[in-house]
N, C-alpha and C positions, 0 to 999 in steps of 0.2 A: 628734515633739517640735517645739514652736513656741517661738521666741525673739523677744522684743520687740526692735525695731530699736535702741532706746536702750541695750540691754544687750549688743549685739554688740561684740566688740573691734575696735579701729581698726587693729591691727597686721595686715598681710597674711598673715604666717606663721601667726598664731593663727587667722585666718579660714580659711586653707587647712586647718589641722589640724581645726578644728571641722567643716568640710564633709566631710572624709574620714571622720571619726567618724560623722557622720550617714549617709553612704552605706553604711558597714559595718553600722550598726544597721538601716537600711532593707533591705539585702540579707538580713540574718538573718531579719527579719520575713517577707520574701517566701518564703524557703526554708521557714520554719515553716508559713506559710499554705499553700504548695504541698503540703507533706507531709501536712498535715491534710486538704486537699482531696482528694488522691489516696487517702488512707485512706477518706474518706467515699465517694468514687466507687467504690472497690473493694467497699466494704460494700454500696452500693446495687446495683452490678452483680451481686453474689452473690444478693441478694434477688430481683432481676429474673430471674436464671437459675433460681432455685428456683420462682418463680411460673410461668415458662414451662414448666419441666419438669412442674410440677403440672398445668398446663393442657394442654400439648401433648406431654408426654413419654411415657415407657413406660406409665404408668398409663392414659393416654387412648388410646395406640396399641395396648395389649394387647387382644387380642380377648376379649370377654366370654365366659365359659364357656358361657352359653346360646346366644350367637351361634355359637360354635364347634360346639356340638352340632347346631345347625340346619344348618350347612354339612356336617357329617359325615353327617347324616341324608339330605340330598339325594344325596351321593355313594353312600352305601350302598344307597339306594333304586334308583338307576340301575343299580348292579352287580347287585342282586337281580333287577331286571326283565330284564336281559340274560341272566342265568342261567336264568330261568324261560321265556324266549321259545323256542318250538320252531323249528327251522330245517330246511326241506326234508325230506330223507329221515329226519332224526332224529324227525320227527313220526310217521312210519309205522313206523320200525324203531329201537327203543331202541339207543343206542350207549353205550359205557362213559363214564361221567360223568368229567369232568376233576377233578383234586384241588380240593376246595373250600377257600375261604379259611378260615383258622383264626380263628374268632371266639369270644370268651369270652361265652357267653350266660348264664352264672351257673348255679348249682345250684337245682333246684326244692326248696323247703323241705319237709321231711318232715311238717310240721304241716298242710300244705294238704290239704283233703279230696280223695280220689281217687274217680273214677267210671270203672269199667272198661267198655270196649266190646269185645265179642267179634265178630270178623269171621271166620266159619268157612266152610268149603267147603259147597256146596249138596248134593253127593252124596258119601257116604262109602263108595261101592262102588269096588273096584279096577277100572280100565278094562281091565286085561289078563285077569284070571281071574274077576272078579266077586266076589271075596272082600271081607270087611269090612276097611276101613282102620283101623289103630290109631295113636294119637298117639305120636310119637317126640320131641317137643319143640315149642317155640313161639318166636316172635319177639315181644319186648315193647318197645314204645316209649312215651315219655311226651311229651305236648305240654301247653303252658300255655294254659289257657282262661280266659275272663273272662265273668262274668255282669254285663251292664251295670247300673249303678245305676238303680233304678226306684222310683217312688213307690208306696206302698200306703196304704190307709186302715185304721186300727185302730178297730174298732167296739167300744165298751165298753158292756156291758149291766149294769145294776144292778137286779135284780128287787126289788119291794116286797112286803112280807108284812104281813098283818093277821089278827087273831083274830076268828072269826065269833061267838064267845061274848060277849066283852066289848066288842069293837069300839073299843078304846081304844088309840090309838097305832099307828104304822106302823114296821115294822122294815125297815131297808135297810142294806147295807154302805156304809161311808164312801167317798166319791169319792177317788181317788188325787190327791195334790198335783200341781200343774202349775206350770211356770215361768211360763207366760203364762196367767193366769186366764181361763177360758172361751175360750182360744185353741185353734187347731188343731194347732200343732206339738208333736211329741214331743221328748223330750230328745235322742234320736239325731239328729233333723233339725236342731235348734239347734246341736248339736256339729258337725255337718257344715258348717253355714253359718259357724261361727267358724273352723274349720280352713281352709276354702276362702278366707276373707277374710284371716286373719292369717298362715297358714303357706304357702298356695298363691298369695297375692297376687291373689285374684279379687275385685274390687270388687263391692259388692252389686248394682249395676245389671247387671253381667255375669251374676251368678248368676241374677238374675230372668230374663234372656234365655235362659239355659240351661234353667231350669225351664219356661219358656213353650213350648219345643220339645217338652216332654213333656205339654203340655196343662194345666199347672198355672200359673195366673196369680197371681203374688205381687208386690205392689207393693214397690218399693225401700224405701219408708218403713216398710212392715210388717216387712221383714227387719231394718231398722235398729232397730226397736222390740225385736225378739227379741234382737239383739246387746246392746242396752243393758240389758235385763233379765238376760241371762246374765252380763254383767259385774258386776251387783250381787250375784248369787248366788256368783260366783267370788271376790268381794272377801275373804271370810274365808280362802279358800285362799291368796290372795296374802299376807295378813297372817300366816298361819301359816308360810308359806315364809320371809318376812322374819324372823320370830321364830326359826326354826330356824337361819338364817344368823347372826343376832346371837349365838346360843349357841355358835358355833364359836370356836376359838382363833385362827384366822387367816382373813382374807378378802382379796379383791382388789376394788378399787373404781376405777371410771373413769366418765367422763361424755363425752357427745358432743352436738352440737347436733341439734335436730329441728325441721324446719319445721312450724309449727302454723297452721291456717287462722285468719284474723282477719277475719270477715265485715264488721265495721264499717268496715274500711279497704279492703275489696275485694282484699286480698293475703294474705300470710303473715307471721307474726312468728317469731322464733327462740326456741324453748324448749330445755330441757336434759333429756336422758334419762340417768339415772344407773343404772349397773349394779353390782350387788354379787354376787360369785361366790365359790364354793368348789369346788375340784377337787383331791382328794387321791389320785387314781388313779395319777399317775406314781410315787408312793412308797408305794403300797399302804396308804393311810390308811384309817381305819375309817369316815369320814363319806362319805355318798353325794354325788356332784356335784350342785350346785344353782346357779341364778342367778335373781336377782329384779331387775326393772326398775322404776324409780320415776320418774315425770315431775315436773318442776319448771319453773316459768316463768322461772327465772333460775339463776345460778351462784353464788349467795351462799354464804358459808362455813357459814351455819346450816343449809343443806340437808342435807349429810352428817351434821352433828351430830344433826339431828332423825331422819334415816333410821336411823342406827346407835345410837340411844339405848339404853344398857345393854350395848353391846358391849365386851368386854374381851379384848385380845389384840393380835396383829400385823396391821396393815392395810397391804397392798401398794398403793402409789399412784404417781402421777407427781409432778412438782415443783410442782403447783398449790398455792399458799399456803393455800387454804381448808381443806385437810386438817390444817394445823398446829393449828387450834383444837381438833381432836379429841384431840390429844396433850397438851394443856395440863394436864389433870387427872392424867396419869400412867397412866391405865387402858389407854390405847391407845399402842402403839409403831408408828411409821411405818417401813415398809421400802420404800425407793424402787426403782423398776423399772429394771432394766438395759436393757430394750428401749427405753425412752424416752431413756436416756443415749446409747445406741448410735445412735439415729435422727439426732441432730444431726450426728455425724461422717459417717454414711452419706450424708446429703444433700450434704455438702460434697464428699465423694469422687466421687459421681456427677455433680456439677456441673462437674468439671474436675480438673486436677492439684492434689492436696492431700496432700502427703507426710505432714504431721502428722496429718491425719484418717485416712489409711491406716494409720499406725502405731498410732493409738489403736484402730482397729478390730481390728488384729492382736492387740493386748494384750487387748482385751475377748474376742476369740475364744478365748483361753486359758482364761478363766473359763467360757465356755460349754462347752468341752471337758471340764472337770472335772465340770460339772453333768451332761453327757450320760453320763459314765462312772459316776457314783454314783447316777443315777436308779434308783428301785425299791428302794434299800437303806433300812433303817430310819433313823429320825431321828438317833439317836445316832451311827451309822456315818457319815451324811452330815456331821454336825457335826464329827467328828474329821477327815474328809478336807478339809473346808473350812478348818478351822483350820491344818492342816498344809500345804495346797497353795494355797488361794485367798487366804488372808490375806497371804502374802508378795507375791503377784501384785498385789493391790490396793494394798498399801503402795508398791510400785514404780511402779504406775500413777499414784498420787496425786502422788508426788514428781516424776515425769516431766511430768505435766500442769501442776504449779506452775511448773516450769522453762520450759515452752513458753509459759505465760501471760505470763511476764516479757519475752518477746521479740516477741510478736505485738501487733498494734494492739489497743488496748482496745476500739475501736469495731467490730471485725470480727465477722463471724458465727462465726468460729472461736473467738474469745475468749468469745462467748456460750455456745457449746457446752462449752468447757472450764469456765467458771464454773458451768454447770448441773451438769456432772459433779461 
């Protein structure tokens, strides 16, 4: 507050009172500013902790399953080599083998083809009396064998026929359709390239190197051409899969970022990979599980609207506002995901002492316990249990969250998690 000099009182007591009032007001402003600053600092510190945990925390420190498998492979290989190594007299005179490690090597599937190998004695004459030995039993063991993948050439012959009498026209069987016109790959080879690339994460240039070791030189660009043509032929299957999903009564939808090459800039740009899934197995539903992925260059609301055009039913989603446009017509009902609600409180709890977040997780765990108990029951039975047991829990959770929201800072990450819930 500023006061013009000519308006100040001339009485010393009035001036003293005015100065004290100004000091009180200024002190109150400092307290309010300090409180707001502390709240902002706490919020920023929480964000920094989350970023640090995301970058350096358990997710980054946790050993990748593939890396763990490599470490275990080295250890098991060393143990096996020690067990196989003969020592001194053991090489000349067999000794009782020590108890072997109990390793689960799996069961050999009954559907695998069997090839029997008979290892018989050379002489079936008794060494004592010279009589003929007769069988009294046998030892049978099974080992898993592998026939390495190998190339072969399929030679197709199509004879031509003509009539000697009229000599008009030539008869020949039609050539079978090929994915690559006049190309050398069979459908099985193209399928192998696709599975190796997208399921086994083998880039095309590495596949070309593998094939070259078998004497077959295939350029990477040739393999890329095969993949592109196969993608065109598979497009109707993808469209049919999406149509099957859109005919379901309930779906799950989510999206994630996907780096996309951007040759013009010499780097990558960010695209979006949308996933639409159906899985009724936990409750013995009639529909088979399915998932379809759709790429989009952005995250605009019209993307899921276009992807799910014609869908009617329940769509399970996160809190992304773009899904709300789907529910405007009334044909789609949004069911929000508890896993996304829980994630906000979990991040707060793992970042340090957060009693409110811990209590929220405990209450959400009660809902999870109900779901675990009623899983595999029919839909009507699950509905009755949820109405009787889950509805009161959710009502209590909502009232409790509203009460907590009134006492925490509106700018804190805890308040954001509560508002999301």
